[in-house]
GUFI-110998 format. One record per residue (C-alpha): x, y, z. Coordinates in nm, 3 decimals. Layout:
REM GUFI-110998
<site><x>X</x><y>Y</y><z>Z</z></site>
...
REM end
This chain:
REM GUFI-110998
<site><x>1.600</x><y>1.757</y><z>0.150</z></site>
<site><x>1.295</x><y>1.729</y><z>0.376</z></site>
<site><x>1.107</x><y>1.401</y><z>0.391</z></site>
<site><x>0.730</x><y>1.415</y><z>0.456</z></site>
<site><x>0.618</x><y>1.251</y><z>0.779</z></site>
<site><x>0.401</x><y>0.999</y><z>0.596</z></site>
<site><x>0.705</x><y>0.850</y><z>0.420</z></site>
<site><x>0.853</x><y>0.561</y><z>0.617</z></site>
<site><x>1.069</x><y>0.390</y><z>0.357</z></site>
<site><x>0.865</x><y>0.071</y><z>0.381</z></site>
<site><x>0.690</x><y>0.170</y><z>0.059</z></site>
<site><x>0.979</x><y>0.050</y><z>-0.158</z></site>
<site><x>0.971</x><y>-0.280</y><z>-0.344</z></site>
<site><x>1.088</x><y>-0.594</y><z>-0.169</z></site>
<site><x>1.376</x><y>-0.637</y><z>-0.414</z></site>
<site><x>1.507</x><y>-0.289</y><z>-0.339</z></site>
<site><x>1.469</x><y>-0.345</y><z>0.033</z></site>
<site><x>1.684</x><y>-0.655</y><z>0.004</z></site>
<site><x>1.952</x><y>-0.456</y><z>-0.177</z></site>
<site><x>1.956</x><y>-0.203</y><z>0.104</z></site>
<site><x>2.016</x><y>-0.472</y><z>0.367</z></site>
<site><x>2.387</x><y>-0.444</y><z>0.294</z></site>
<site><x>2.377</x><y>-0.098</y><z>0.455</z></site>
<site><x>2.361</x><y>-0.007</y><z>0.825</z></site>
<site><x>1.997</x><y>0.004</y><z>0.938</z></site>
<site><x>1.969</x><y>0.381</y><z>0.988</z></site>
<site><x>2.143</x><y>0.452</y><z>0.658</z></site>
<site><x>1.923</x><y>0.201</y><z>0.476</z></site>
<site><x>1.613</x><y>0.374</y><z>0.613</z></site>
<site><x>1.734</x><y>0.715</y><z>0.496</z></site>
<site><x>1.814</x><y>0.583</y><z>0.150</z></site>
<site><x>1.478</x><y>0.407</y><z>0.128</z></site>
<site><x>1.290</x><y>0.726</y><z>0.214</z></site>
<site><x>1.473</x><y>0.921</y><z>-0.055</z></site>
<site><x>1.400</x><y>0.648</y><z>-0.310</z></site>
<site><x>1.032</x><y>0.664</y><z>-0.217</z></site>
<site><x>1.037</x><y>1.037</y><z>-0.283</z></site>
<site><x>1.199</x><y>0.982</y><z>-0.622</z></site>
<site><x>0.922</x><y>0.742</y><z>-0.721</z></site>
<site><x>0.654</x><y>0.972</y><z>-0.581</z></site>
<site><x>0.770</x><y>1.286</y><z>-0.763</z></site>
<site><x>0.926</x><y>1.167</y><z>-1.087</z></site>
<site><x>0.612</x><y>1.220</y><z>-1.299</z></site>
<site><x>0.473</x><y>1.538</y><z>-1.140</z></site>
<site><x>0.791</x><y>1.707</y><z>-1.020</z></site>
<site><x>1.097</x><y>1.572</y><z>-1.206</z></site>
<site><x>1.329</x><y>1.834</y><z>-1.058</z></site>
<site><x>1.224</x><y>1.742</y><z>-0.707</z></site>
<site><x>1.272</x><y>1.373</y><z>-0.783</z></site>
<site><x>1.618</x><y>1.450</y><z>-0.918</z></site>
<site><x>1.710</x><y>1.628</y><z>-0.595</z></site>
<site><x>1.612</x><y>1.328</y><z>-0.382</z></site>
<site><x>1.795</x><y>1.092</y><z>-0.617</z></site>
<site><x>2.115</x><y>1.289</y><z>-0.565</z></site>
<site><x>2.078</x><y>1.255</y><z>-0.189</z></site>
<site><x>2.028</x><y>0.879</y><z>-0.220</z></site>
<site><x>2.326</x><y>0.860</y><z>-0.455</z></site>
<site><x>2.545</x><y>1.044</y><z>-0.208</z></site>
<site><x>2.442</x><y>0.805</y><z>0.068</z></site>
<site><x>2.467</x><y>0.474</y><z>-0.121</z></site>
<site><x>2.628</x><y>0.497</y><z>-0.463</z></site>
<site><x>2.724</x><y>0.129</y><z>-0.456</z></site>
<site><x>2.364</x><y>0.008</y><z>-0.450</z></site>
<site><x>2.232</x><y>-0.078</y><z>-0.797</z></site>
<site><x>1.876</x><y>0.033</y><z>-0.717</z></site>
<site><x>2.006</x><y>0.374</y><z>-0.618</z></site>
<site><x>2.204</x><y>0.411</y><z>-0.941</z></site>
<site><x>1.899</x><y>0.305</y><z>-1.139</z></site>
<site><x>1.672</x><y>0.553</y><z>-0.958</z></site>
<site><x>1.928</x><y>0.828</y><z>-1.016</z></site>
<site><x>1.933</x><y>0.734</y><z>-1.383</z></site>
<site><x>1.558</x><y>0.759</y><z>-1.423</z></site>
<site><x>1.548</x><y>1.090</y><z>-1.236</z></site>
<site><x>1.817</x><y>1.232</y><z>-1.463</z></site>
<site><x>1.636</x><y>1.091</y><z>-1.768</z></site>
<site><x>1.311</x><y>1.260</y><z>-1.661</z></site>
<site><x>1.502</x><y>1.589</y><z>-1.653</z></site>
<site><x>1.653</x><y>1.528</y><z>-1.997</z></site>
<site><x>2.002</x><y>1.491</y><z>-1.851</z></site>
<site><x>2.071</x><y>1.209</y><z>-2.092</z></site>
<site><x>2.446</x><y>1.186</y><z>-2.051</z></site>
<site><x>2.415</x><y>1.161</y><z>-1.675</z></site>
<site><x>2.128</x><y>0.915</y><z>-1.702</z></site>
<site><x>2.325</x><y>0.692</y><z>-1.938</z></site>
<site><x>2.617</x><y>0.685</y><z>-1.697</z></site>
<site><x>2.393</x><y>0.582</y><z>-1.407</z></site>
<site><x>2.219</x><y>0.313</y><z>-1.613</z></site>
<site><x>2.552</x><y>0.172</y><z>-1.723</z></site>
<site><x>2.669</x><y>0.159</y><z>-1.362</z></site>
<site><x>2.350</x><y>-0.017</y><z>-1.253</z></site>
<site><x>2.385</x><y>-0.267</y><z>-1.535</z></site>
<site><x>2.744</x><y>-0.346</y><z>-1.440</z></site>
<site><x>2.632</x><y>-0.414</y><z>-1.084</z></site>
<site><x>2.340</x><y>-0.640</y><z>-1.176</z></site>
<site><x>2.443</x><y>-0.791</y><z>-1.507</z></site>
<site><x>2.083</x><y>-0.761</y><z>-1.635</z></site>
<site><x>1.966</x><y>-0.617</y><z>-1.966</z></site>
<site><x>1.641</x><y>-0.459</y><z>-1.845</z></site>
<site><x>1.778</x><y>-0.107</y><z>-1.889</z></site>
<site><x>1.892</x><y>-0.165</y><z>-2.247</z></site>
<site><x>1.599</x><y>0.016</y><z>-2.416</z></site>
<site><x>1.619</x><y>0.326</y><z>-2.198</z></site>
<site><x>1.996</x><y>0.334</y><z>-2.246</z></site>
<site><x>1.937</x><y>0.333</y><z>-2.621</z></site>
<site><x>1.687</x><y>0.614</y><z>-2.582</z></site>
<site><x>1.949</x><y>0.813</y><z>-2.394</z></site>
<site><x>2.168</x><y>0.779</y><z>-2.703</z></site>
<site><x>1.883</x><y>0.933</y><z>-2.901</z></site>
<site><x>1.859</x><y>1.213</y><z>-2.650</z></site>
<site><x>2.230</x><y>1.278</y><z>-2.695</z></site>
<site><x>2.179</x><y>1.314</y><z>-3.071</z></site>
<site><x>2.318</x><y>0.971</y><z>-3.158</z></site>
<site><x>2.029</x><y>0.783</y><z>-3.323</z></site>
<site><x>2.273</x><y>0.562</y><z>-3.514</z></site>
<site><x>2.405</x><y>0.432</y><z>-3.183</z></site>
<site><x>2.050</x><y>0.363</y><z>-3.067</z></site>
<site><x>1.988</x><y>0.158</y><z>-3.382</z></site>
<site><x>2.308</x><y>-0.037</y><z>-3.322</z></site>
<site><x>2.180</x><y>-0.121</y><z>-2.975</z></site>
<site><x>1.844</x><y>-0.226</y><z>-3.122</z></site>
<site><x>2.025</x><y>-0.490</y><z>-3.325</z></site>
<site><x>2.249</x><y>-0.612</y><z>-3.042</z></site>
<site><x>2.223</x><y>-0.963</y><z>-2.887</z></site>
<site><x>2.103</x><y>-0.809</y><z>-2.560</z></site>
<site><x>1.764</x><y>-0.740</y><z>-2.719</z></site>
<site><x>1.691</x><y>-1.112</y><z>-2.744</z></site>
<site><x>1.733</x><y>-1.140</y><z>-2.368</z></site>
<site><x>1.462</x><y>-0.883</y><z>-2.299</z></site>
<site><x>1.112</x><y>-0.986</y><z>-2.200</z></site>
<site><x>0.819</x><y>-0.900</y><z>-2.427</z></site>
<site><x>0.767</x><y>-0.556</y><z>-2.271</z></site>
<site><x>1.136</x><y>-0.478</y><z>-2.312</z></site>
<site><x>1.136</x><y>-0.587</y><z>-2.675</z></site>
<site><x>0.837</x><y>-0.365</y><z>-2.752</z></site>
<site><x>1.010</x><y>-0.075</y><z>-2.578</z></site>
<site><x>1.321</x><y>-0.139</y><z>-2.788</z></site>
<site><x>1.108</x><y>-0.135</y><z>-3.102</z></site>
<site><x>0.965</x><y>0.203</y><z>-3.000</z></site>
<site><x>1.313</x><y>0.342</y><z>-2.944</z></site>
<site><x>1.435</x><y>0.208</y><z>-3.279</z></site>
<site><x>1.138</x><y>0.365</y><z>-3.459</z></site>
<site><x>1.211</x><y>0.693</y><z>-3.286</z></site>
<site><x>1.572</x><y>0.674</y><z>-3.399</z></site>
<site><x>1.458</x><y>0.619</y><z>-3.758</z></site>
<site><x>1.240</x><y>0.929</y><z>-3.732</z></site>
<site><x>1.532</x><y>1.124</y><z>-3.588</z></site>
<site><x>1.719</x><y>1.037</y><z>-3.905</z></site>
<site><x>1.429</x><y>1.141</y><z>-4.128</z></site>
<site><x>1.347</x><y>0.783</y><z>-4.224</z></site>
<site><x>0.970</x><y>0.791</y><z>-4.180</z></site>
<site><x>0.888</x><y>0.488</y><z>-4.391</z></site>
<site><x>1.148</x><y>0.283</y><z>-4.205</z></site>
<site><x>1.001</x><y>0.398</y><z>-3.874</z></site>
<site><x>0.657</x><y>0.280</y><z>-3.982</z></site>
<site><x>0.792</x><y>-0.059</y><z>-4.089</z></site>
<site><x>0.983</x><y>-0.092</y><z>-3.760</z></site>
<site><x>0.661</x><y>-0.057</y><z>-3.562</z></site>
<site><x>0.471</x><y>-0.314</y><z>-3.771</z></site>
<site><x>0.484</x><y>-0.624</y><z>-3.555</z></site>
<site><x>0.269</x><y>-0.904</y><z>-3.409</z></site>
<site><x>0.226</x><y>-0.691</y><z>-3.096</z></site>
<site><x>0.083</x><y>-0.405</y><z>-3.303</z></site>
<site><x>-0.152</x><y>-0.636</y><z>-3.494</z></site>
<site><x>-0.275</x><y>-0.816</y><z>-3.182</z></site>
<site><x>-0.624</x><y>-0.737</y><z>-3.054</z></site>
<site><x>-0.527</x><y>-0.812</y><z>-2.695</z></site>
<site><x>-0.450</x><y>-0.512</y><z>-2.476</z></site>
<site><x>-0.120</x><y>-0.521</y><z>-2.292</z></site>
<site><x>0.053</x><y>-0.248</y><z>-2.087</z></site>
<site><x>0.244</x><y>-0.138</y><z>-2.395</z></site>
<site><x>-0.041</x><y>-0.156</y><z>-2.648</z></site>
<site><x>-0.159</x><y>0.206</y><z>-2.627</z></site>
<site><x>0.191</x><y>0.350</y><z>-2.664</z></site>
<site><x>0.274</x><y>0.121</y><z>-2.954</z></site>
<site><x>-0.045</x><y>0.209</y><z>-3.142</z></site>
<site><x>0.007</x><y>0.577</y><z>-3.066</z></site>
<site><x>0.362</x><y>0.573</y><z>-3.199</z></site>
<site><x>0.243</x><y>0.398</y><z>-3.515</z></site>
<site><x>-0.038</x><y>0.650</y><z>-3.566</z></site>
<site><x>0.199</x><y>0.941</y><z>-3.512</z></site>
<site><x>0.447</x><y>0.803</y><z>-3.764</z></site>
<site><x>0.169</x><y>0.754</y><z>-4.019</z></site>
<site><x>0.054</x><y>1.111</y><z>-3.966</z></site>
<site><x>0.407</x><y>1.243</y><z>-4.010</z></site>
<site><x>0.424</x><y>1.053</y><z>-4.339</z></site>
<site><x>0.103</x><y>1.220</y><z>-4.460</z></site>
<site><x>-0.113</x><y>0.910</y><z>-4.424</z></site>
<site><x>-0.389</x><y>1.087</y><z>-4.233</z></site>
<site><x>-0.669</x><y>0.834</y><z>-4.283</z></site>
<site><x>-0.462</x><y>0.547</y><z>-4.150</z></site>
<site><x>-0.330</x><y>0.766</y><z>-3.871</z></site>
<site><x>-0.685</x><y>0.842</y><z>-3.757</z></site>
<site><x>-0.765</x><y>0.472</y><z>-3.750</z></site>
<site><x>-0.469</x><y>0.394</y><z>-3.529</z></site>
<site><x>-0.520</x><y>0.690</y><z>-3.298</z></site>
<site><x>-0.872</x><y>0.552</y><z>-3.245</z></site>
<site><x>-0.725</x><y>0.209</y><z>-3.165</z></site>
<site><x>-0.480</x><y>0.374</y><z>-2.925</z></site>
<site><x>-0.773</x><y>0.541</y><z>-2.746</z></site>
<site><x>-0.939</x><y>0.202</y><z>-2.704</z></site>
<site><x>-0.628</x><y>0.060</y><z>-2.540</z></site>
<site><x>-0.535</x><y>0.365</y><z>-2.333</z></site>
<site><x>-0.716</x><y>0.275</y><z>-2.012</z></site>
<site><x>-0.499</x><y>0.483</y><z>-1.780</z></site>
<site><x>-0.457</x><y>0.793</y><z>-1.997</z></site>
<site><x>-0.088</x><y>0.736</y><z>-2.064</z></site>
<site><x>-0.112</x><y>0.908</y><z>-2.404</z></site>
<site><x>-0.300</x><y>1.205</y><z>-2.549</z></site>
<site><x>-0.445</x><y>0.987</y><z>-2.823</z></site>
<site><x>-0.799</x><y>1.116</y><z>-2.763</z></site>
<site><x>-0.684</x><y>1.474</y><z>-2.818</z></site>
<site><x>-0.497</x><y>1.381</y><z>-3.133</z></site>
<site><x>-0.803</x><y>1.197</y><z>-3.264</z></site>
<site><x>-1.027</x><y>1.495</y><z>-3.192</z></site>
<site><x>-0.781</x><y>1.722</y><z>-3.370</z></site>
<site><x>-0.790</x><y>1.505</y><z>-3.680</z></site>
<site><x>-1.170</x><y>1.510</y><z>-3.667</z></site>
<site><x>-1.169</x><y>1.889</y><z>-3.649</z></site>
<site><x>-1.316</x><y>1.900</y><z>-3.300</z></site>
<site><x>-1.228</x><y>2.213</y><z>-3.104</z></site>
<site><x>-1.253</x><y>2.229</y><z>-2.727</z></site>
<site><x>-1.360</x><y>2.569</y><z>-2.599</z></site>
<site><x>-1.282</x><y>2.684</y><z>-2.246</z></site>
<site><x>-1.616</x><y>2.817</y><z>-2.127</z></site>
<site><x>-1.455</x><y>3.032</y><z>-1.859</z></site>
<site><x>-1.218</x><y>3.192</y><z>-2.107</z></site>
<site><x>-1.506</x><y>3.245</y><z>-2.349</z></site>
<site><x>-1.714</x><y>3.423</y><z>-2.084</z></site>
<site><x>-1.422</x><y>3.650</y><z>-1.999</z></site>
<site><x>-1.411</x><y>3.790</y><z>-2.355</z></site>
<site><x>-1.691</x><y>4.029</y><z>-2.453</z></site>
<site><x>-1.834</x><y>4.033</y><z>-2.804</z></site>
<site><x>-1.726</x><y>4.347</y><z>-2.998</z></site>
<site><x>-2.084</x><y>4.482</y><z>-3.020</z></site>
<site><x>-2.148</x><y>4.432</y><z>-2.649</z></site>
<site><x>-1.824</x><y>4.599</y><z>-2.560</z></site>
<site><x>-1.907</x><y>4.905</y><z>-2.770</z></site>
<site><x>-2.246</x><y>4.942</y><z>-2.605</z></site>
<site><x>-2.113</x><y>4.889</y><z>-2.256</z></site>
<site><x>-1.835</x><y>5.146</y><z>-2.289</z></site>
<site><x>-1.712</x><y>5.267</y><z>-1.955</z></site>
<site><x>-1.971</x><y>5.057</y><z>-1.774</z></site>
<site><x>-1.728</x><y>4.765</y><z>-1.801</z></site>
<site><x>-1.488</x><y>4.943</y><z>-1.572</z></site>
<site><x>-1.747</x><y>4.993</y><z>-1.299</z></site>
<site><x>-1.803</x><y>4.618</y><z>-1.262</z></site>
<site><x>-1.434</x><y>4.528</y><z>-1.253</z></site>
<site><x>-1.385</x><y>4.385</y><z>-1.603</z></site>
<site><x>-1.055</x><y>4.227</y><z>-1.705</z></site>
<site><x>-0.948</x><y>4.547</y><z>-1.882</z></site>
<site><x>-1.001</x><y>4.772</y><z>-1.577</z></site>
<site><x>-0.721</x><y>4.841</y><z>-1.334</z></site>
<site><x>-0.767</x><y>4.780</y><z>-0.962</z></site>
<site><x>-0.734</x><y>5.152</y><z>-0.898</z></site>
<site><x>-1.014</x><y>5.238</y><z>-1.146</z></site>
<site><x>-1.238</x><y>4.974</y><z>-0.998</z></site>
<site><x>-1.185</x><y>5.102</y><z>-0.642</z></site>
<site><x>-1.262</x><y>5.461</y><z>-0.749</z></site>
<site><x>-1.590</x><y>5.367</y><z>-0.915</z></site>
<site><x>-1.681</x><y>5.151</y><z>-0.620</z></site>
<site><x>-1.630</x><y>5.443</y><z>-0.380</z></site>
<site><x>-1.855</x><y>5.667</y><z>-0.593</z></site>
<site><x>-2.130</x><y>5.409</y><z>-0.591</z></site>
<site><x>-2.092</x><y>5.359</y><z>-0.220</z></site>
<site><x>-2.124</x><y>5.734</y><z>-0.148</z></site>
<site><x>-2.426</x><y>5.760</y><z>-0.375</z></site>
<site><x>-2.608</x><y>5.471</y><z>-0.215</z></site>
<site><x>-2.457</x><y>5.490</y><z>0.132</z></site>
<site><x>-2.758</x><y>5.390</y><z>0.334</z></site>
<site><x>-2.880</x><y>5.124</y><z>0.097</z></site>
<site><x>-2.556</x><y>4.936</y><z>0.037</z></site>
<site><x>-2.361</x><y>4.977</y><z>0.362</z></site>
<site><x>-2.385</x><y>4.608</y><z>0.447</z></site>
<site><x>-2.281</x><y>4.497</y><z>0.101</z></site>
<site><x>-1.973</x><y>4.723</y><z>0.101</z></site>
REM end
């Protein structure tokens, strides 16, 4: 796959660069460039990111960072079985537990929420940092919802991190998940409160909490352009065929050209420059 000229491979993290030092220099550079493309595209173009991850995997399948990148690219494309396999491989190579929550979420994606809950109660969770533990809590709550256990999902999300007034990288997502669970359980008033709190914490727009809050408040956003493109019934009746002569949405290109030619012939001298 083509690599843009502005990608050098130096953009990767220092830890990944160190992993690639085990490879010949030219090969390491090629792998690094493909990993940069995975990171660059994974949010906006998951399919493209997946393609670059496969190239990197073909070049250096024994590098943990490559297996991890391939896992996230597959995960972004909802290829949960493939993603789980890559994450497991990366974990075997590194011995770390950082990927435990996303591995559990892959189990959810594969329709095995019970397995995800088993992982949420495993000893590995205690080895996670705070961010990882919050992520595991989110996955466990999602698994409860998958199983139709809404009340249990709500209880799962109730934690010191949720109650804290400090804003951390995970705060908006945690509050959003709690609000969404409350709403699913029919607790609209509480849900609105927590969507509002999610908006306060969502500084980078990682959730659509503001839209959900507006929806609960009955606020409707109207596209002004779309509104202008639709004529009121009364206006349309009065305009009749005149709409066609000005190229309205309902007129075909052929009709518009014909009317334009008639007008041009009628006002030849006056409108030559405009035509």
